[in-house]
C-alpha positions as CSV (number, residue, x, y, z in Angstrom):
1,M,-26.9,-20.5,-1.3
2,N,-24.8,-23.5,-0.1
3,A,-21.6,-21.6,-0.7
4,L,-22.9,-18.7,1.3
5,E,-24.1,-20.9,4.1
6,N,-20.7,-22.7,4.2
7,F,-19.0,-19.3,4.3
8,T,-21.1,-18.0,7.1
9,R,-20.7,-21.2,9.1
10,N,-16.9,-21.4,8.6
11,F,-16.5,-17.7,9.5
12,F,-17.3,-18.4,13.1
13,D,-15.2,-21.6,13.3
14,W,-12.7,-20.4,15.8
15,N,-11.3,-23.9,16.3
16,T,-10.1,-24.0,12.7
17,T,-8.6,-20.6,13.1
18,S,-6.7,-21.6,16.2
19,K,-5.4,-24.8,14.5
20,L,-4.2,-22.9,11.4
21,L,-2.3,-20.4,13.6
22,G,0.1,-23.2,14.5
23,Y,1.3,-23.6,10.9
24,D,4.5,-21.9,9.9
25,F,3.1,-20.4,6.7
26,V,0.3,-18.7,8.6
27,Q,2.8,-17.3,11.1
28,N,4.9,-16.0,8.2
29,A,1.8,-14.4,6.7
30,L,0.9,-12.6,10.0
31,I,4.5,-11.3,10.4
32,A,4.5,-10.1,6.8
33,A,1.1,-8.5,7.3
34,A,2.4,-6.7,10.4
35,L,5.4,-5.4,8.5
36,L,3.4,-4.4,5.5
37,G,0.9,-2.6,7.7
38,L,3.8,-0.7,9.3
39,I,5.3,0.7,6.1
40,S,2.0,1.2,4.5
41,G,0.8,3.3,7.4
42,L,4.0,5.3,7.5
43,I,4.0,6.2,3.8
44,G,0.3,6.3,3.3
45,V,-0.2,9.8,4.8
46,F,2.2,11.3,2.4
47,I,0.6,9.6,-0.5
48,V,-2.8,11.0,0.4
49,M,-1.5,14.5,1.1
50,R,0.3,14.4,-2.3
51,Q,-2.9,13.2,-4.0
52,M,-1.0,10.2,-5.4
53,S,-3.7,7.6,-5.0
54,F,-4.1,7.0,-8.8
55,S,-0.3,6.9,-9.1
56,V,-0.1,4.2,-6.5
57,H,-2.8,2.2,-8.3
58,G,-0.7,2.5,-11.5
59,V,2.5,1.4,-9.6
60,S,0.8,-1.6,-8.1
61,E,-0.6,-2.7,-11.5
62,L,2.9,-2.3,-13.1
63,A,4.4,-4.3,-10.2
64,L,2.0,-7.0,-11.3
65,T,3.5,-6.7,-14.8
66,G,7.0,-7.1,-13.5
67,A,5.9,-10.1,-11.3
68,A,4.1,-11.8,-14.2
69,A,7.1,-11.4,-16.5
70,A,9.4,-12.9,-13.8
71,L,6.9,-15.7,-13.3
72,L,6.9,-16.5,-17.0
73,L,10.7,-16.4,-17.2
74,G,11.3,-18.5,-14.2
75,L,12.9,-15.7,-12.2
76,S,12.2,-14.3,-8.8
77,V,8.6,-12.9,-8.6
78,G,9.6,-10.6,-5.8
79,A,12.5,-9.1,-7.8
80,G,10.3,-8.7,-10.9
81,A,7.6,-6.9,-8.8
82,I,10.2,-4.5,-7.3
83,I,11.8,-3.7,-10.7
84,G,8.4,-3.1,-12.3
85,S,7.0,-1.0,-9.5
86,V,10.2,1.1,-8.9
87,I,10.5,2.0,-12.6
88,A,6.8,2.9,-12.7
89,A,7.0,5.0,-9.5
90,L,10.1,6.9,-10.8
91,I,8.3,7.7,-14.0
92,F,5.2,8.9,-12.2
93,G,7.0,10.7,-9.4
94,L,9.3,12.7,-11.7
95,M,6.5,13.9,-13.9
96,G,5.7,17.5,-14.2
97,K,3.2,19.4,-12.0
98,D,0.4,19.4,-14.6
99,R,-2.0,17.0,-12.9
100,S,-4.2,16.4,-16.0
101,E,-1.2,15.4,-18.1
102,R,0.2,13.3,-15.3
103,D,-3.1,11.4,-14.8
104,S,-3.5,10.8,-18.5
105,T,0.0,9.4,-18.8
106,I,-0.5,7.2,-15.8
107,G,-3.7,5.9,-17.4
108,V,-1.9,5.1,-20.7
109,L,0.9,3.3,-19.0
110,L,-1.4,1.5,-16.6
111,S,-3.5,0.0,-19.4
112,F,-0.5,-1.0,-21.4
113,G,1.1,-2.6,-18.4
114,L,-2.1,-4.5,-17.6
115,G,-2.2,-5.8,-21.2
116,L,1.3,-7.1,-20.9
117,A,0.5,-8.7,-17.5
118,V,-2.5,-10.5,-18.9
119,L,-0.3,-11.8,-21.8
120,F,2.4,-13.0,-19.5
121,L,0.0,-14.8,-17.2
122,H,-1.8,-16.4,-20.2
123,L,1.6,-17.7,-21.5
124,Y,2.6,-19.0,-18.0
125,P,2.4,-22.9,-18.2
126,G,2.4,-23.4,-14.4
127,R,-0.3,-23.6,-11.8
128,T,-3.2,-21.1,-12.0
129,G,-2.9,-20.6,-8.3
130,S,0.3,-18.7,-8.8
131,Q,-1.4,-16.4,-11.3
132,F,-4.4,-15.8,-9.0
133,S,-2.3,-15.0,-6.0
134,L,-0.7,-12.1,-7.8
135,L,-4.1,-10.6,-8.3
136,T,-5.8,-11.1,-4.9
137,G,-3.0,-12.4,-2.6
138,Q,-2.6,-15.8,-1.0
139,I,-1.6,-16.7,2.5
140,V,0.8,-19.5,1.4
141,S,2.7,-17.1,-0.9
142,V,4.9,-15.7,2.0
143,S,8.0,-17.8,2.1
144,D,11.0,-17.4,4.4
145,S,13.0,-15.7,1.7
146,H,10.1,-13.3,0.9
147,L,9.8,-12.5,4.6
148,G,13.5,-11.6,4.7
149,T,13.1,-9.3,1.8
150,L,10.2,-7.7,3.4
151,I,12.1,-7.1,6.6
152,A,14.9,-5.4,4.6
153,V,12.4,-3.2,2.7
154,T,10.7,-2.3,6.0
155,V,14.1,-1.1,7.5
156,V,14.9,0.8,4.3
157,V,11.5,2.6,4.1
158,A,11.4,3.4,7.9
159,V,15.0,4.8,8.0
160,T,14.6,6.8,4.8
161,L,11.3,8.3,5.9
162,L,12.9,9.3,9.2
163,A,15.8,10.9,7.3
164,I,13.7,12.9,4.8
165,G,10.5,13.2,6.9
166,R,10.5,17.0,7.4
167,P,11.3,18.1,3.9
168,L,9.0,15.4,2.6
169,L,6.1,16.7,4.8
170,F,6.8,20.3,3.8
171,S,6.8,19.5,0.1
172,S,3.6,17.4,0.5
173,V,1.7,20.3,2.2
174,D,2.8,23.0,-0.3
175,G,5.3,22.0,-3.0
176,F,5.6,25.6,-4.4
177,V,6.5,27.2,-1.1
178,A,8.9,24.3,-0.3
179,E,10.6,24.7,-3.7
180,A,10.9,28.4,-3.2
181,R,12.6,27.9,0.2
182,G,15.2,25.6,-1.3
183,V,13.8,22.1,-0.8
184,P,15.3,19.8,-3.5
185,M,12.0,18.8,-4.9
186,R,13.2,16.5,-7.7
187,L,15.4,14.6,-5.2
188,I,12.7,14.3,-2.6
189,N,10.1,13.2,-5.2
190,G,12.6,10.6,-6.7
191,I,13.4,9.1,-3.3
192,F,9.7,9.0,-2.3
193,A,8.8,7.4,-5.6
194,V,11.3,4.6,-5.0
195,L,9.8,4.1,-1.5
196,V,6.3,3.9,-2.9
197,G,7.5,1.4,-5.5
198,L,9.1,-0.8,-2.9
199,V,6.1,-0.9,-0.6
200,A,3.7,-1.5,-3.6
201,A,5.8,-4.4,-4.8
202,E,5.7,-6.0,-1.4
203,G,2.0,-5.4,-1.1
204,V,1.3,-7.1,-4.5
205,Q,2.9,-10.3,-3.2
206,I,0.8,-10.3,0.0
207,V,-2.6,-8.8,-0.7
208,G,-2.5,-8.8,-4.5
209,A,-2.2,-6.1,-7.2
210,L,-6.0,-5.4,-7.3
211,L,-6.2,-4.4,-3.6
212,V,-2.9,-2.7,-2.7
213,L,-4.7,0.6,-2.3
214,N,-6.6,-0.8,0.7
215,L,-3.4,-0.6,2.7
216,L,-1.5,2.2,1.1
217,V,-4.4,4.7,0.9
218,T,-7.5,3.8,2.9
219,P,-5.9,3.7,6.5
220,A,-4.2,7.1,5.8
221,A,-7.3,8.6,4.4
222,A,-9.2,7.5,7.5
223,A,-6.6,9.0,9.8
224,L,-6.7,12.3,8.0
225,Q,-10.5,12.4,8.6
226,V,-10.0,12.8,12.3
227,T,-6.7,14.7,12.7
228,T,-4.6,17.4,11.0
229,H,-1.5,16.9,13.1
230,P,1.2,15.0,11.0
231,R,2.5,12.8,13.8
232,S,-1.0,11.9,15.0
233,A,-2.1,11.1,11.4
234,I,0.9,8.8,10.9
235,V,0.4,7.0,14.1
236,L,-3.3,6.5,13.4
237,S,-2.5,5.4,9.9
238,V,-0.1,2.7,11.1
239,V,-2.6,1.5,13.7
240,F,-5.4,1.3,11.1
241,A,-3.2,-0.4,8.6
242,E,-2.1,-3.0,11.2
243,I,-5.7,-3.7,12.2
244,S,-6.7,-4.1,8.5
245,A,-3.7,-6.3,7.5
246,V,-3.4,-8.6,10.5
247,G,-7.2,-8.6,11.3
248,G,-7.9,-9.4,7.6
249,I,-5.7,-12.4,7.7
250,L,-7.1,-13.7,10.9
251,L,-10.7,-13.4,9.6
252,S,-9.8,-15.1,6.4
253,L,-8.3,-18.3,7.9
254,A,-11.4,-20.3,8.7
255,P,-13.6,-19.4,5.6
256,G,-10.6,-20.0,3.4
257,V,-11.1,-17.0,1.2
258,P,-8.3,-14.7,-0.2
259,M,-7.1,-12.6,2.7
260,S,-7.4,-9.4,0.6
261,V,-11.2,-9.7,0.9
262,F,-11.2,-9.1,4.7
263,V,-8.4,-6.6,4.5
264,T,-10.7,-4.6,2.2
265,F,-13.7,-5.0,4.5
266,V,-11.8,-4.0,7.7
267,S,-10.1,-1.0,6.2
268,F,-13.3,0.3,4.6
269,A,-15.2,-0.1,7.9
270,I,-12.4,1.9,9.7
271,Y,-12.7,4.6,7.0
272,L,-16.5,4.8,7.3
273,V,-16.2,5.3,11.1
274,C,-13.6,8.0,10.8
275,R,-15.5,9.7,8.0
276,I,-18.6,9.8,10.3
277,I,-16.5,11.2,13.1
278,G,-15.0,13.8,10.8
279,T,-18.4,14.8,9.5
280,F,-19.8,15.6,12.9
281,R,-16.8,17.8,13.9
282,S,-17.3,21.5,13.6
283,P,-16.3,23.0,10.2
284,G,-13.4,24.9,11.8
285,K,-12.0,21.8,13.3
286,R,-12.7,19.4,10.4
287,P,-9.5,17.9,9.1
288,N,-8.2,18.9,5.7
289,S,-4.9,17.9,4.2
290,S,-4.3,21.4,3.0
291,R,-4.3,22.6,6.6
292,V,-1.9,20.1,7.9
293,S,0.7,21.9,9.9
294,V,4.5,21.4,9.4
295,P,6.4,21.9,12.6
296,G,9.6,24.0,12.0
297,A,8.7,24.7,8.3
298,A,10.2,28.1,8.5
299,A,13.5,26.6,9.5
300,Q,13.2,23.9,6.9
301,T,16.2,24.9,4.8
302,R,18.4,26.4,7.5
């Protein structure tokens, strides 16, 4: 009970929070959270519409494998996470259309990758804090170099989504029709897989491998509960992801718990509210990803 009492008392200690906001590592973490919230919100809607939540979970866990291997070898953890996640995302993204086969393959690779990650972390002779931060995130893990990498990834993801946004949306709503109309599905899927890998790799280093889904899936799922318009869904997804990421860090400062804990709570609370709103809407107006409209779809390949 003492631990719970201390947690409750420290949670409302706004003086400690305001003091911690003056430290550089906290400011770096807030900037990183804002950038991660932006790219997670942008890409999350497409992930949900493509029913790739399990794939994203697999990508994040294999990013952990890459990061753990880099940690053991004394290499860049960020580079290891990116390599592991991008390779996994490409494998998952370029699989066939048989969903049952795809899910089983992801499950096999996921369990194998987790086994390797556990081995690498066990063999690592350094501080256990470095191992724990890869699982649940740690506010001091955002260095200046990591922040620079995250800025570069944010630019790449945003620009690429802007360039392929319409064919990506078309193929996300109805892949068979998009392919029949000449959309290069394998190219679009490959590019999107790389983007998912990059975002997941950055998420692992900030909120941890276990809870990356809270930013990549939950805000987008909440947005699609209240709207079927693509642009509105993306805007809401970004707003929800920003509130979850930045708000989660601010709430975690005084209690001193891993920031992913409050990121999870905030994103889940947002989803519950949106779910309730969506439930009380009339059946004809209730959002459904299969009814998302694609502006200009008929002219997609012209």
